[in-house]
C-alpha positions in Angstrom: -21.9 39.3 23.7 -24.3 36.8 24.3 -23.3 33.9 26.5 -23.5 30.8 24.4 -23.9 27.6 25.6 -21.9 24.7 24.1 -22.7 20.9 23.7 -20.8 18.6 26.3 -17.8 16.9 24.9 -15.1 14.9 25.8 -13.1 16.6 29.0 -9.9 14.7 27.4 -10.1 17.0 24.3 -8.9 20.0 26.6 -5.5 18.2 26.7 -5.3 17.7 23.0 -3.3 20.1 20.6 -3.9 18.8 17.6 -1.1 17.8 15.1 1.8 20.5 14.8 2.6 20.2 11.2 5.5 21.9 9.3 5.7 24.3 6.6 3.7 23.1 3.3 4.7 23.6 -0.3 5.3 21.6 -3.3 9.6 21.9 -3.7 10.2 18.2 -3.2 13.2 19.0 -1.1 14.9 21.3 -3.9 16.5 24.5 -2.9 16.2 27.7 -4.5 14.8 31.4 -4.3 11.1 30.7 -4.6 10.2 27.7 -2.4 10.9 27.0 1.0 13.1 23.8 2.0 10.8 21.5 3.3 13.1 19.2 6.1 10.4 18.9 8.7 7.8 16.1 7.9 10.0 12.9 7.1 8.7 13.0 3.5 10.1 11.4 0.6 12.1 14.2 -1.9 10.8 12.4 -5.0 7.8 12.7 -6.6 5.6 9.4 -7.8 7.1 7.2 -10.4 5.7 8.0 -14.0 4.2 4.7 -13.7 2.4 5.3 -10.5 1.2 8.8 -11.5 -0.3 6.9 -14.6 -2.1 4.6 -12.5 -3.5 7.2 -10.4 -4.7 9.5 -13.4 -6.4 6.3 -15.2 -8.0 5.8 -11.5 -9.3 9.3 -11.5 -12.0 8.6 -13.8 -13.4 6.3 -11.6 -13.7 7.9 -8.3 -17.6 8.5 -8.6 -17.6 4.8 -7.4 -16.9 3.7 -3.9 -13.6 2.1 -3.2 -13.1 -1.2 -2.6 -14.5 -2.1 0.8 -12.2 -4.8 2.0 -9.3 -3.6 0.4 -9.0 -7.2 -1.1 -6.7 -6.3 -4.2 -4.1 -4.0 -2.2 -4.1 -6.7 0.8 -3.3 -9.9 -1.3 -0.5 -7.3 -2.8 1.2 -6.7 0.0 0.9 -10.4 1.6 2.5 -11.4 -1.6 5.3 -9.0 -1.4 6.1 -9.9 2.1 5.6 -13.5 2.0 2.7 -13.7 4.4 -1.0 -15.0 4.3 -3.4 -12.3 3.3 -5.2 -13.1 6.4 -2.3 -11.6 8.6 -2.9 -8.4 6.7 -5.4 -5.4 7.8 -4.8 -2.0 5.6 -5.8 1.4 7.0 -5.7 5.2 6.2 -2.0 5.7 6.5 0.3 4.5 9.7 -1.5 6.7 12.1 -4.7 5.4 11.0 -3.8 1.6 11.6 -2.6 2.8 14.6 -6.1 4.4 15.7 -7.6 1.0 14.8 -5.1 -0.5 17.3 -5.6 1.1 20.2 -9.0 0.9 19.7 -9.4 -2.8 18.9 -6.9 -3.3 22.3 -7.7 -0.9 24.5 -10.6 -0.7 27.3 -10.9 2.5 29.0 -9.0 2.9 31.9 -6.0 0.8 31.1 -2.7 1.5 30.2 -0.4 1.8 26.9 2.9 1.7 27.1 5.9 3.5 25.0 9.0 5.1 25.3 9.8 8.8 25.4 10.4 11.2 23.1 8.9 9.0 20.4 5.9 9.1 17.8 3.9 12.6 19.1 0.8 10.9 17.8 0.9 8.4 20.3 -0.7 10.2 22.8 -3.2 12.0 21.1 -4.6 8.3 19.6 -4.0 6.5 23.1 -6.0 9.4 25.3 -8.5 9.3 22.3 -9.1 5.5 22.7 -9.4 6.1 26.7 -5.8 4.1 27.1 -3.3 5.9 29.7 -0.4 6.6 28.8 2.5 5.2 30.1 5.7 6.9 29.2 9.8 5.1 30.1 12.4 8.1 29.0 14.7 7.1 26.0 18.8 6.2 27.3 21.0 7.9 25.3 18.6 8.7 22.6 17.1 4.9 22.7 14.5 2.8 23.7 15.3 1.3 27.3 14.1 -2.1 27.0 14.6 -3.1 30.4 13.1 -0.4 32.1 10.1 -0.7 29.4 9.4 -4.4 30.7 10.0 -3.4 34.4 7.1 -0.6 34.1 4.4 -3.4 32.4 1.6 -4.1 35.1 -1.6 -5.9 34.9 -3.0 -2.8 33.5 -1.4 -2.7 30.6 -2.4 -3.5 27.5 -0.8 -2.5 24.4 3.7 -1.7 24.0 4.7 0.3 21.5 8.3 -0.2 20.2 9.2 2.3 17.1 11.8 0.8 15.2 13.7 2.8 14.2 12.4 5.3 16.6 10.8 8.7 15.5 12.3 11.3 16.1 15.5 10.3 17.0 16.1 7.3 14.1 17.9 5.1 16.8 17.1 1.3 16.4 16.7 -1.6 19.2 18.6 -4.6 17.9 17.8 -8.0 17.7 18.7 -10.0 20.5 17.8 -7.3 23.1 14.3 -7.0 21.4 13.8 -10.9 21.5 15.1 -10.8 25.4 12.2 -7.8 25.8 9.5 -9.8 24.0 10.3 -12.9 26.2 9.5 -10.3 29.3 6.4 -9.0 28.1 3.0 -11.3 29.0 1.8 -13.0 26.0 -1.8 -11.4 26.5 -0.5 -7.8 26.0 -0.5 -6.2 22.0 3.2 -5.4 21.4 3.2 -2.9 18.2 6.4 -2.6 16.4 6.3 0.4 14.7 8.4 -0.1 11.3 7.2 3.3 9.3 11.2 3.4 8.7 12.2 -0.2 7.9 12.7 0.2 4.2 15.8 3.0 5.4 17.5 0.2 7.7 20.7 -0.9 6.7 22.2 -2.1 9.9 22.0 -6.2 9.6 21.7 -6.0 13.9 18.3 -4.5 13.3 15.6 -7.2 13.1 12.6 -7.3 10.6 9.6 -7.9 12.9 8.2 -9.7 10.5 10.7 -12.7 11.4 9.2 -12.2 14.9 5.4 -13.1 14.4 5.9 -16.9 14.3 6.9 -17.2 17.8 5.2 -14.1 19.0 1.3 -14.3 18.3 1.1 -10.7 20.6 3.0 -9.2 18.0 1.6 -6.9 15.2 4.2 -4.8 12.9 2.8 -1.4 11.4 4.4 0.0 8.3 3.2 3.0 5.8 3.4 3.6 1.9 3.9 7.5 3.0 7.5 7.5 3.4 9.7 5.2 1.0 7.1 4.5 -1.3 6.4 8.7 -1.4 2.5 8.5 -1.0 2.2 10.5 2.0 -0.6 12.8 0.6 -2.7 9.5 -0.2 -2.8 7.7 3.1 -1.8 4.1 3.1 -0.8 2.0 6.3 -1.0 -1.6 6.9 -0.2 -3.9 9.9 0.8 -7.9 9.9 -0.1 -10.0 12.6 -1.4 -13.3 13.6 -4.8 -14.1 11.9 -7.3 -13.8 14.5 -5.3 -10.5 15.7 -5.7 -9.0 12.2 -9.4 -10.0 12.1 -10.3 -8.2 15.0 -8.4 -5.0 14.0 -10.4 -5.1 10.8 -13.5 -4.9 12.3 -12.5 -1.2 13.8 -11.5 0.3 10.1 -13.9 3.2 9.0 -15.8 2.1 5.9 -14.1 3.2 2.5 -11.1 4.8 4.6 -8.7 3.9 2.1 -9.7 5.8 -1.1 -9.4 3.8 -4.4 -6.7 6.5 -5.3 -4.5 5.2 -2.7 -5.2 1.6 -3.5 -4.4 1.8 -7.0 -1.2 4.0 -6.0 0.0 1.8 -3.3 -0.5 -1.2 -5.6 1.1 0.2 -8.5 4.0 1.2 -6.1 4.3 -2.2 -5.4 5.0 -3.0 -9.0 7.7 -0.7 -8.9 9.3 -1.3 -5.8 12.8 -2.2 -7.3 12.8 1.2 -8.7 11.7 2.9 -5.7 14.2 1.3 -3.7 16.8 2.6 -5.6 15.5 6.0 -4.4 16.0 4.7 -1.1 19.5 4.0 -1.5 19.9 7.6 -2.4 18.1 8.9 0.6 20.5 6.8 2.4 23.6 7.6 0.9 22.5 11.8 1.3 21.9 10.6 5.2 25.3 9.6 5.8 26.6 12.8 4.2 24.4 15.1 6.0 25.4 13.2 9.4 29.0 13.2 8.7 29.0 16.7 7.9 26.7 18.1 11.1 29.4 16.0 13.1 32.4 17.8 11.5 30.7 21.3 12.5 30.1 20.3 16.0 26.4 19.2 15.9 25.8 16.6 18.0 23.7 14.0 15.7 22.5 10.5 16.6 23.1 7.3 14.4 20.1 7.4 12.0 18.5 4.1 10.6 15.8 6.1 8.7 15.3 9.4 6.5 16.5 12.0 8.8 18.6 12.8 11.6 18.1 14.0 15.1 20.4 16.2 16.9 20.1 16.4 20.6 20.1 20.2 21.2 18.3 20.2 24.5 17.8 24.4 25.7 19.5 25.1 21.7 16.7 23.5 20.1 14.3 26.4 19.7 17.3 29.1 18.8 18.6 26.5 16.2 15.4 26.0 14.7 14.5 29.5 14.6 17.6 30.6 12.7 16.8 27.7 10.1 13.5 29.0 9.6 14.6 32.9 9.0 16.9 31.2 5.9 13.7 29.9 4.5 14.8 26.0 6.0 12.3 24.2 7.7 13.2 21.5 10.0 11.1 19.7 12.8 12.2 21.4 16.6 11.0 19.7 19.8 11.8 22.5 22.2 14.0 20.9 25.4 14.8 18.1 23.4 16.4 17.9 19.9 15.5 19.3 15.8 14.7 16.4 13.4 16.3 16.9 10.0 14.4 15.1 7.0 16.6 13.9 4.4 16.1 15.4 1.3 17.7 16.2 -2.2 21.8 16.7 -2.4 20.6 20.4 -3.4 18.4 21.1 -0.4 21.2 19.0 1.3 24.1 21.5 0.6 21.7 24.8 1.6 20.9 23.2 4.8 24.9 22.1 5.5 25.8 26.1 4.3 23.2 27.2 6.9 25.3 24.9 9.3 28.4 26.3 8.9 27.1 29.9 9.1 25.9 29.3 12.4 
């Protein structure tokens, strides 16, 4: 075979494996004999509301035109919904796209980014692509060890990420411990509160990151329309922070990266917010049912404030996930650590629990 000389690419790419997606399908979590039961990707099991579908359908005839470059309409709607100023909001292509914007804006090549591990598995990839050195602090009892994270901050630390609730464990940090942590972080260091699952939180002791912004201008809150709003396939995320920080972050957004359909769907979802949150309540009730049943079957399950539960099965993780997959039930395995199980509809939960009982 002829030797092929390939172009020189960045050496960091050899360290990256890419995102490992779960099984795909269109069952929305419904258990039947035809479709896989999809409990791996933290998607909402509910399809879009009729009003949102109608808005998308109407906008489909307009896709020959570029989307709103500045995402002005959606930005204004998010700001009004949250009770913040429009200049505090920046919108991106899902929360991952917003995190990429943040990492590129705040990170200088060779400086550090600090986060707990295990946490959201996009952090190391985005960090390395931005030229940042990942520094990780192990979870303690499946939760962020904020004291150890504060101790790990150095003059080279540009970004600190706190995922609350944490993905994949579903655990949270509470109000006083987070405030104490922020008091220890240098004000020139950017703190990213990743609150992708905020709508599923019911513990009153878990702080709403928006309430911390006034006293901490170095804090930004990142959220998404992918989870509770059920728009994972359209990719809309946003951040809220100090106006000067948000303005700089917006400079890193790729042109037209938030599609017209995505903007229309997100705005329609905000108009249907109360109806969507009723669905969230159903997911929370199902979360508690699934966790209680797993505990009754002897499966260790961490307390969760997200739309999934975490079983720290350690060395049993791979075997457990394989047994589920053999029955067409797809969960997310983190070999050596645990299994994350997305909360679907009750029919899917029944099928999963039946499998747990058999195992």
